[in-house]
C-alpha positions as CSV (number, residue, x, y, z in Angstrom):
1,M,9.8,9.5,22.7
2,R,11.5,10.6,20.2
3,K,14.2,8.8,18.1
4,I,15.7,10.4,14.9
5,I,17.5,7.8,12.2
6,L,20.6,10.1,10.3
7,I,20.7,7.7,7.2
8,L,23.9,8.7,5.4
9,L,22.7,7.8,1.5
10,V,24.4,6.4,-1.4
11,V,23.2,4.3,-3.9
12,F,23.5,3.6,-7.6
13,S,22.7,5.4,-10.7
14,F,19.7,3.4,-12.4
15,A,20.1,5.4,-15.8
16,D,22.5,3.7,-17.2
17,A,22.1,-0.4,-17.6
18,K,25.8,-1.0,-18.6
19,V,27.6,1.1,-15.8
20,Q,26.5,1.4,-12.5
21,R,27.3,5.0,-11.3
22,L,27.5,5.7,-7.2
23,S,25.1,9.1,-6.9
24,P,25.0,11.1,-4.0
25,V,22.1,11.9,-1.9
26,P,21.4,14.6,0.4
27,P,21.0,13.3,3.9
28,A,17.3,12.2,5.1
29,S,16.4,12.1,8.9
30,I,13.5,9.5,9.6
31,E,11.9,9.9,13.2
32,Y,9.8,7.6,15.2
33,I,7.2,9.4,17.7
34,D,5.8,7.4,20.1
35,L,2.1,8.8,21.1
36,D,1.6,7.0,23.8
37,P,2.2,7.9,27.1
38,A,2.9,4.8,28.9
39,P,6.5,3.6,29.5
40,C,7.4,0.3,27.2
41,D,9.3,-2.3,29.5
42,L,10.7,-5.3,28.5
43,S,7.8,-7.5,28.2
44,C,6.3,-4.6,26.4
45,L,9.5,-4.3,23.6
46,Q,8.8,-8.0,23.0
47,E,5.2,-8.0,22.8
48,L,5.6,-5.2,19.9
49,S,8.5,-7.5,18.2
50,Q,6.3,-10.7,18.4
51,K,3.3,-8.5,16.9
52,N,5.8,-7.5,14.1
53,L,4.7,-4.0,14.9
54,I,7.9,-3.0,14.2
55,F,7.8,0.4,14.0
56,S,6.0,0.8,17.3
57,F,8.8,-0.9,18.3
58,L,11.6,1.1,17.2
59,A,10.0,4.4,18.4
60,R,8.8,2.7,22.5
61,Y,12.4,1.1,22.5
62,D,14.5,2.1,25.5
63,E,18.2,0.5,25.7
64,S,17.7,0.5,30.0
65,V,15.3,-2.4,29.5
66,A,16.1,-4.0,26.8
67,D,17.6,-7.0,26.9
68,A,20.4,-8.9,24.5
69,E,18.1,-10.1,22.6
70,M,15.7,-6.7,22.3
71,K,18.7,-5.0,21.9
72,A,20.1,-7.0,18.6
73,L,16.7,-7.1,17.1
74,Y,16.0,-2.7,17.5
75,L,19.7,-3.3,15.6
76,A,18.4,-5.5,12.7
77,H,15.0,-3.4,12.2
78,S,17.5,0.0,12.3
79,K,19.2,-1.3,9.4
80,G,18.7,-0.3,6.0
81,V,20.4,0.1,2.6
82,A,23.4,1.8,3.5
83,K,25.2,3.0,7.0
84,I,22.9,3.8,9.4
85,V,23.8,6.6,12.7
86,V,21.1,6.0,15.9
87,T,21.0,8.6,18.2
88,Q,18.7,9.9,20.3
89,D,17.0,12.6,21.8
90,M,18.5,15.4,19.5
91,K,17.0,17.5,16.8
92,A,17.6,16.4,13.1
93,G,19.1,19.8,11.9
94,L,18.3,19.4,8.3
95,S,16.4,22.4,6.8
96,G,14.8,19.9,3.9
97,Q,11.5,19.1,3.4
98,K,9.6,18.2,6.3
99,I,7.3,14.7,5.6
100,A,4.7,13.5,7.9
101,I,3.8,9.5,8.3
102,L,0.6,9.4,10.5
103,L,0.7,5.0,10.6
104,P,-2.0,3.3,12.3
105,E,0.2,0.5,12.8
106,K,-2.1,-2.4,14.4
107,T,-4.7,-1.3,11.5
108,I,-3.0,-1.5,8.2
109,G,-0.7,-4.5,9.6
110,G,1.9,-5.3,7.1
111,Y,1.5,-1.9,4.6
112,S,3.7,-0.1,7.5
113,H,7.0,-1.5,5.3
114,V,5.4,-0.7,2.0
115,I,4.1,3.2,2.6
116,S,7.7,3.4,4.2
117,D,9.7,1.9,1.6
118,A,7.9,3.6,-1.1
119,V,8.3,6.7,0.4
120,F,12.0,6.6,1.2
121,A,12.1,5.3,-2.5
122,Y,10.3,8.4,-3.9
123,I,13.0,10.4,-2.2
124,I,16.3,8.7,-2.7
125,S,15.2,8.4,-6.5
126,E,14.3,12.2,-6.7
127,E,17.2,13.2,-4.3
128,I,15.5,15.5,-2.0
129,N,16.6,16.6,1.2
130,A,13.9,15.6,3.6
131,E,12.7,15.2,7.0
132,V,10.4,12.3,7.5
133,K,8.3,11.7,11.0
134,F,6.7,8.9,12.0
135,Y,3.6,9.4,13.8
136,L,3.2,6.2,15.4
137,T,-0.5,6.1,16.6
138,G,-1.4,2.4,16.9
139,T,-4.8,2.5,16.0
140,E,-7.5,4.7,14.7
141,E,-9.1,5.7,17.8
142,P,-10.4,9.4,17.7
143,N,-7.8,10.3,20.7
144,A,-4.7,8.9,19.1
145,L,-5.8,10.7,16.0
146,M,-6.1,13.8,16.9
147,S,-2.6,13.2,18.9
148,A,-1.5,12.9,16.3
149,I,-2.7,15.8,14.3
150,K,-1.5,18.2,17.2
151,S,1.8,17.2,17.1
152,I,1.8,17.3,13.3
153,E,0.2,21.1,13.5
154,R,3.3,21.4,16.8
155,D,5.9,20.3,14.4
156,G,4.8,22.8,11.4
157,I,4.3,20.0,9.2
158,S,2.0,20.6,5.9
159,L,2.2,17.3,4.2
160,V,1.1,14.0,5.8
161,I,1.4,10.1,4.0
162,A,-2.0,8.9,5.9
163,P,-2.4,5.3,5.1
164,V,-5.6,5.0,7.0
165,T,-9.4,3.0,6.6
166,A,-12.5,5.0,6.0
167,R,-13.2,5.2,9.6
168,G,-9.5,7.4,9.9
169,A,-9.9,9.5,6.7
170,N,-13.6,10.5,8.1
171,F,-11.7,12.1,11.3
172,L,-9.2,13.7,9.4
173,S,-12.0,15.2,6.9
174,N,-13.6,16.6,10.2
175,Y,-10.2,17.5,12.6
176,S,-7.8,18.0,10.7
177,N,-6.5,21.9,9.8
178,P,-7.8,22.8,6.5
179,N,-3.6,23.8,5.7
180,T,-2.3,20.6,6.1
181,L,-2.5,18.2,3.3
182,F,-2.9,14.7,3.9
183,F,-3.0,11.9,0.9
184,I,-4.3,8.7,1.2
185,P,-3.1,6.4,-0.6
186,T,-5.2,3.1,0.8
187,L,-8.8,4.5,-0.4
188,H,-10.5,5.8,-3.0
189,Y,-12.8,9.0,-2.5
190,S,-15.6,7.1,-2.9
191,A,-15.5,4.8,0.0
192,V,-15.4,8.0,2.1
193,K,-18.7,10.1,3.4
194,E,-17.6,13.5,2.9
195,S,-14.2,15.4,3.1
196,S,-12.5,18.4,3.3
197,G,-10.5,20.0,0.5
198,N,-7.3,19.3,2.6
199,L,-7.7,14.8,2.2
200,F,-6.7,13.4,-1.3
201,F,-7.0,10.2,-2.1
202,G,-4.8,7.4,-4.1
203,G,-7.0,4.3,-3.5
204,I,-8.1,1.3,-6.3
205,D,-10.8,2.9,-7.9
206,Y,-13.2,-0.9,-8.0
207,E,-15.7,0.5,-9.2
208,E,-13.6,1.0,-12.8
209,Q,-12.2,-2.3,-12.4
210,V,-15.2,-3.8,-12.6
211,E,-16.4,-1.9,-15.3
212,K,-13.6,-3.2,-17.8
213,L,-13.8,-6.3,-17.0
214,L,-17.8,-6.8,-17.4
215,N,-16.8,-5.4,-20.9
216,V,-15.4,-8.3,-21.3
217,S,-17.8,-10.8,-20.5
218,N,-20.8,-9.2,-18.3
219,S,-23.2,-13.3,-19.0
220,D,-24.3,-15.9,-16.6
221,I,-21.9,-14.6,-13.7
222,L,-20.8,-17.0,-11.0
223,I,-19.4,-15.4,-8.2
224,L,-16.3,-16.5,-5.9
225,H,-15.6,-14.4,-3.1
226,D,-14.4,-14.2,0.8
227,E,-16.4,-12.4,3.2
228,S,-13.8,-9.4,3.6
229,A,-15.2,-6.1,3.4
230,L,-13.2,-5.4,-0.4
231,A,-14.9,-8.6,-1.7
232,K,-18.7,-7.3,0.1
233,S,-17.9,-4.0,-2.0
234,I,-16.7,-5.5,-5.0
235,N,-20.1,-8.4,-4.8
236,S,-22.3,-4.8,-4.8
237,S,-20.5,-3.7,-7.8
238,V,-20.7,-7.1,-9.9
239,M,-24.2,-7.4,-8.8
240,A,-25.4,-4.1,-9.7
241,K,-23.5,-4.0,-13.4
242,G,-23.5,-7.8,-14.5
243,E,-25.9,-10.5,-15.3
244,V,-25.3,-12.4,-11.7
245,T,-26.5,-16.2,-11.5
246,N,-25.2,-17.1,-9.0
247,S,-22.2,-16.5,-5.8
248,L,-20.3,-18.6,-3.3
249,T,-18.5,-17.4,-0.3
250,I,-14.7,-19.1,0.3
251,N,-13.9,-19.7,3.3
252,T,-12.0,-22.3,6.0
253,A,-15.1,-23.6,6.8
254,Q,-16.9,-23.4,3.9
255,S,-13.6,-23.5,1.1
256,S,-13.9,-26.3,-1.6
257,L,-16.4,-26.3,-4.9
258,T,-16.9,-30.1,-5.1
259,G,-20.0,-30.5,-5.9
260,R,-21.4,-26.6,-5.2
261,V,-21.6,-25.8,-8.9
262,A,-24.8,-26.5,-9.8
263,K,-24.5,-25.2,-13.3
264,K,-21.3,-24.9,-15.8
265,P,-21.6,-21.0,-15.9
266,T,-20.0,-18.7,-19.0
267,T,-18.1,-16.3,-16.3
268,V,-16.5,-17.0,-13.3
269,F,-15.8,-13.7,-10.6
270,L,-12.9,-14.2,-9.0
271,N,-13.1,-12.1,-5.9
272,L,-10.3,-14.2,-4.0
273,P,-7.0,-13.6,-2.8
274,T,-4.0,-14.9,-4.8
275,N,-3.8,-18.6,-2.8
276,S,-7.8,-18.9,-2.7
277,V,-8.0,-18.3,-6.7
278,A,-5.3,-21.2,-7.3
279,R,-7.3,-23.4,-5.8
280,S,-11.2,-22.2,-6.7
281,I,-9.4,-22.9,-10.3
282,S,-7.7,-25.9,-9.6
283,E,-11.3,-27.2,-8.3
284,L,-13.4,-26.3,-11.1
285,K,-11.4,-28.0,-13.7
286,I,-11.7,-31.1,-11.9
287,D,-15.3,-31.0,-11.9
288,G,-15.6,-30.1,-15.1
289,F,-16.2,-26.3,-14.8
290,L,-14.1,-24.2,-16.0
291,P,-15.6,-21.5,-17.5
292,E,-15.3,-19.7,-21.1
293,Y,-14.1,-16.3,-18.9
294,L,-12.6,-16.1,-15.7
295,L,-12.7,-12.5,-13.9
296,S,-10.6,-10.5,-11.0
297,T,-9.3,-7.0,-10.0
298,Q,-6.1,-5.4,-8.8
299,I,-6.4,-7.9,-6.2
300,N,-4.4,-10.6,-8.4
301,Y,-2.3,-8.7,-10.4
302,A,0.8,-10.1,-8.6
303,P,3.2,-12.8,-10.1
304,R,2.9,-15.6,-7.6
305,L,-0.7,-15.9,-9.7
306,L,1.4,-17.0,-12.9
307,S,3.4,-19.7,-10.7
308,L,0.0,-20.9,-8.7
309,V,-2.1,-21.4,-12.1
310,G,-1.4,-23.1,-15.0
311,Y,-0.9,-21.7,-18.2
312,E,-3.3,-23.8,-19.7
313,D,-6.2,-23.0,-16.6
314,R,-5.3,-19.3,-17.0
315,K,-5.6,-18.7,-20.5
316,N,-9.2,-17.4,-20.0
317,L,-8.2,-15.3,-17.5
318,Y,-8.9,-11.7,-17.9
319,I,-7.2,-8.9,-14.8
320,A,-7.7,-5.7,-14.1
321,N,-4.9,-3.3,-13.5
322,S,-4.4,0.7,-12.7
323,I,-0.8,0.2,-11.8
324,G,1.1,2.5,-14.9
325,N,4.4,2.9,-16.0
326,V,7.4,3.5,-13.1
327,P,10.5,5.5,-13.7
328,E,13.1,3.7,-13.3
329,N,15.3,5.1,-10.8
330,I,12.0,4.9,-8.5
331,A,11.9,1.4,-9.1
332,G,15.3,0.5,-8.9
333,V,15.6,2.0,-5.3
334,A,12.3,0.0,-4.3
335,S,14.2,-2.9,-5.0
336,V,17.0,-2.4,-3.1
337,L,14.2,-2.1,-0.3
338,N,12.9,-5.4,-1.2
339,L,9.8,-3.2,-2.5
340,D,8.1,-4.3,-6.3
341,I,6.6,-1.4,-6.9
342,Y,5.6,-3.2,-10.7
343,F,2.8,-5.0,-9.0
344,N,2.4,-3.2,-5.6
345,W,-0.4,-1.1,-5.9
346,V,-0.5,1.0,-2.3
347,A,3.7,1.4,-2.8
348,Y,2.3,2.7,-6.7
349,S,-1.0,5.0,-5.1
350,T,2.4,6.2,-2.2
351,V,5.0,7.3,-4.7
352,I,2.2,9.1,-6.9
353,G,0.9,10.9,-4.3
354,L,4.2,11.9,-3.0
355,D,5.2,13.2,-6.2
356,Y,1.6,15.2,-6.8
357,L,1.6,17.0,-3.1
358,Y,5.7,17.9,-3.5
359,S,5.4,18.8,-7.0
360,T,2.4,20.7,-6.5
361,F,2.8,22.8,-3.1
362,A,5.7,22.2,-1.5
363,N,8.2,22.2,-4.2
364,P,6.2,23.6,-7.5
365,E,10.0,23.7,-9.3
366,H,9.8,19.7,-8.8
367,K,8.5,18.5,-11.8
368,R,6.0,15.8,-11.6
369,V,7.3,11.9,-12.0
370,F,3.9,10.3,-13.0
371,S,1.6,11.5,-15.3
372,E,-1.6,10.3,-13.2
373,P,-4.2,13.7,-13.1
374,V,-6.1,14.5,-10.2
375,I,-9.5,14.9,-10.7
376,G,-11.6,16.4,-7.8
377,S,-9.8,14.8,-4.8
378,S,-8.5,11.4,-6.3
379,I,-6.0,9.8,-8.6
380,S,-7.2,8.7,-11.8
381,Y,-5.5,5.8,-12.8
382,D,-5.4,4.6,-16.5
383,T,-7.0,0.9,-15.6
384,R,-6.3,-1.4,-18.2
385,V,-7.5,-5.3,-18.8
386,Y,-4.3,-7.5,-18.5
387,R,-3.9,-11.4,-20.0
388,S,-0.8,-13.7,-19.2
389,D,1.2,-15.7,-21.2
390,K,3.3,-18.6,-19.8
391,Y,5.5,-15.9,-18.3
392,K,4.0,-12.9,-17.7
393,F,1.3,-10.6,-18.2
394,I,0.2,-8.5,-21.1
395,E,-2.3,-6.2,-22.2
396,N,-5.3,-7.7,-23.7
């Protein structure tokens, strides 16, 4: 089933902070393409809603089987920042740029909304007349990805945003049409075994971030980490480049540090999500083990950390960040879409990648908005180390 949502957008111009001017933007169409051949009855719609698989819900929605609750949810999920007109089984009738978003929603979870909002923040702010099609694969199973690849080719789209894992990227490298350009905002090039020339990557280079942090302190390091794949990868980089004396796993089964740190370390590398970082710093302080240096990567470049950890306890906290300057017009539209692009690296990666592909290949007359270069097949970020004052992050 194909559904097209025509969005008639009127947004504020953020160029002038004193006067907000209404600026008409060319219409954009959104098309959700369901690649699952099986029908979706009421229980199917309810399950998609309960699992928060919103894009799959929109694509597979059938009014003839929906009850009042599902109809209300459909209308709620369809609403954007402007007037929306919903039609089914029709052609967009637009002659603008076609952009595909290949979305394995069950695999990437909450990143689905981040990706879509970032794409529209860029399209709207740059006033690009675009037709955006979502190809919903659900997972990264080979059959699902191949079906999406073939559909994208049939629809004549050569510019694709594909937030996939290494498994999906390796499949795209081996089986995609070399004339179709894929930007993968979720991965750095190093995460893929090999890549063809039509794949570009925008993920964080955590190895570079580790190097920057170890320039601050590289002695007597205790690593606190969880059991995620990302944590294991970062651990390997820290152990390869730093003087690691100990590492401790922090998880639900063994979450407390009490009694587990026998010797006060000089440096603690916090390879944990924000909530766990806040708890670990508190427990280290209680045990009298607050170190001279606390280090962490992009994972914890988040305003929430500033409220969870008191200023005195984070005076010696150093965080690597690869998010650079964001144009005010893009940040403004993103904010309307409830997306803080200044602190969301997946959103930042997405708009940079779309900017690069659109300006370099689709419309060379359009000047690139972002200055980050593409070296090889990856976006090259200017990684810097930050500390914090009482209220904000400041460059070290």
